[in-house]
N, C-alpha and C positions, 0 to 999 in steps of 0.2 A: 504494500500500500504506500502510495506517495504521500509523504507528510506535508502539512501546511504550516508555514510559519507566519507570524505577523510582523509588520514593519511600519515605520512612519509613512503616512501618505506625503507629508511635507517634513523632511528630516531637519531638525535644528542645526545639524552640523554642516549644512550647505555642501553636501557631496564629498566630505572628507573621509568617509568610511569609518567614522567613530561610533555611530549608533550601534547598539549591541546586537542587532540582528546580523551585523557583519560577521560576528564571531560564529554564529550558527551557519550562515551561508558558507563561510570558509570551511568549517568542519564538514559540511555535506559535500562540498566540492572535493575536499581531500579524500573523502570516503567514496567518491564516485557515485553519489546518490542523487537522483532527481528530487526536486521539491517544488512546491507551489508557494506563492506569497500572497497573503491577504493584507492589503494596505489599510491602515486605520488612521482616521483623523484624530486630532487632539480631543475633539468633542466626543467622538465615539469611544475613545480609550477609557472614558469615565463612566460609560453606560453599563447597565447590568450584563448585556450580552458579552462584552469584552471582559468584564470583571469575573465572569463565570470561568474564563480560562486563564486570566491573569489577575489575581485578586487585588493587586496593588495598582491596577490601571496603567501598566507600563507595557513596553515591548522588549524582547520578543516573547511570544508564546509558541508552543509546538504541539500540533495535533496529528496523531497517527492512529487511525481507528479509534479505539476506546481510550487510548493513552493521551492524556493532556498534561503538558509540562510547562512550567515557567521558570525563570532565572536562567540566564545565558550559560552559566557554568554547568548547571545541572543538565541542560540540553546538550551541551558539547560532550559531557561525560557519557550521556546516554548514547549519542551517536558513535562515540569512540568505542563503547562497549559492544554495540550492536554490529559495527562494521570494522573492517580491517584498516590498518594504516595509521592510527592515532594512538594506540596503546601497545606497548611491547608485549610479546608473548611470555617472557620470563616473569614470574610472579613478583620477584623483588623489584625488577625494573618497572613493572606496572605500578607497584605501590609508590615508587619514587616519582613516577610521572604524575600520579594523582596528587602527591604532596606538592609538586610544582604548580599544579592547577590551583590548589588552595592558596599557595603562596602568592600567585599572581593576583588573585581576587581579594584576599584578606590582608596581605602584608604590603604589597607594592601598590595596588590600585587606590586605596582610600585617600592618601595625601595627594596623589596625582589628580584624582577627580575633584577633590576639594579645591585644589589650586585652579583648575579649569573653571569651576563654578565661581570662585572668588573673582577671577579676572573678568568674567562676564557680568556678574550681578552686583559686585560691591566696590567697583573702582572709585566711587564717589564717597566712600565711607572714610572717616578720619583715621581709622585703625588699619586701613587697607595695606599700607606699606609694611607695617610691622607684621601683620598676619602673613603676607606674601613671603617675607623674609624667613619667618619661622617655618612655613610649609616647604619652601624650597630647601631649607636646611635639612628637614626631615627626609625629603625626597633624595637629596644627595647622599645621605647616610645609607638609605636603603639601596640605592642604585650602586653605591660604592661596593657594598656587600655582594650585590648581584654580579657586578663587573668582575670582581675577584674570583667568584665561583665559576663564571663562564670562562674566564681566561681567554685562551686562543681557540677554544672549541667552537665549532659551528653551532651546536645546539646544547641545551642544558644537560642532557644525559644520554649521550649516544646519538641515535637517530632522531629526526624531527618527530615530535609527538604533540598530543593535546596540551601538554604543559607549555611547550613553545608557542603554540597557537594562542593560548590565552595570555601568556606573558607579553608577546609581541603586540597583541591587541591593546593591552594596557599601555605599553611604552609608546605606542603611536600617538598618544595624546601629547607627548613631549617632542614630537618630530619638529625639527628646526629650532628647538630651544637650545640655549647655552648649556643647560643641564645635560642634555643628551650628547651634544657636541664635545663636551669635556670628557666623555667616556667613549672613545672611538670604537672599542670592541662592542659596546652595546649599540652604538649607531649602526655598525656593520651588521650586527645581529638582526636588527629591525629591517635593514635593507634586504637581507637574505630572505626574511619572511615575506616581504612585499614582492620579491622576485619570483616566488613560487607560482607556478601556473594556476593552481587552485585559488590562491589569494587573488590573482589578477582577474580570474573569471568572476569571483564573488564581488570584487570591487566594481567591475564593469556593470554587473547586474544592479547593484545598489545605486551606482551613479546614474544609471538609466532612469531610475525612479525619480531622482532629484531633477534630472533634466526635464522629465515629463511634467513634474510639478511646477517647474519654472514656466512652462508653456501654458499652464492652466490659469484662468482668472483667479484672483485672490478671493 
């Protein structure tokens, strides 16, 4: 059965590939699995029909027969477990990959996302500069640890995995920033992820939605 995922009808990231449906699209492309997309407006996201599949009124959600999932990390893990290519066969390596998935979403992403929201929503606040400095300091500490662990390797633990997919998805929010530029091995790591054919297909599909939305009347 072909799964259906939800995505923004008008993405707030303006076609940069940062909306979280991108992670799910990328995982499905890596797994070689077809999928359908149901576009959801901001108004529809808060309605009962959407909240029945995504209780927090967000995207993405994932529907496959009787299975309904929300949270991008959980969806990527489900895809990785159901199909080949994103989880190692060795049990210990598999467990390490799942640990990296949790690390991406629980340890690395929170300050990066808070920084992004701060820069969008709170630039006019008197405490903006102090908060930005504190967040960027926290991010640099985390990414310094990550940079040392990655070293000169292409991927976090052997072959490319769901752990890399989620970690790169998180780091993409820092693309072009001094924070990432100061860690060349992480900048190269992100570039390797973006160069993967599956990523490029997923990005093209998401960007096509943005372009179509731009052509629609507001």
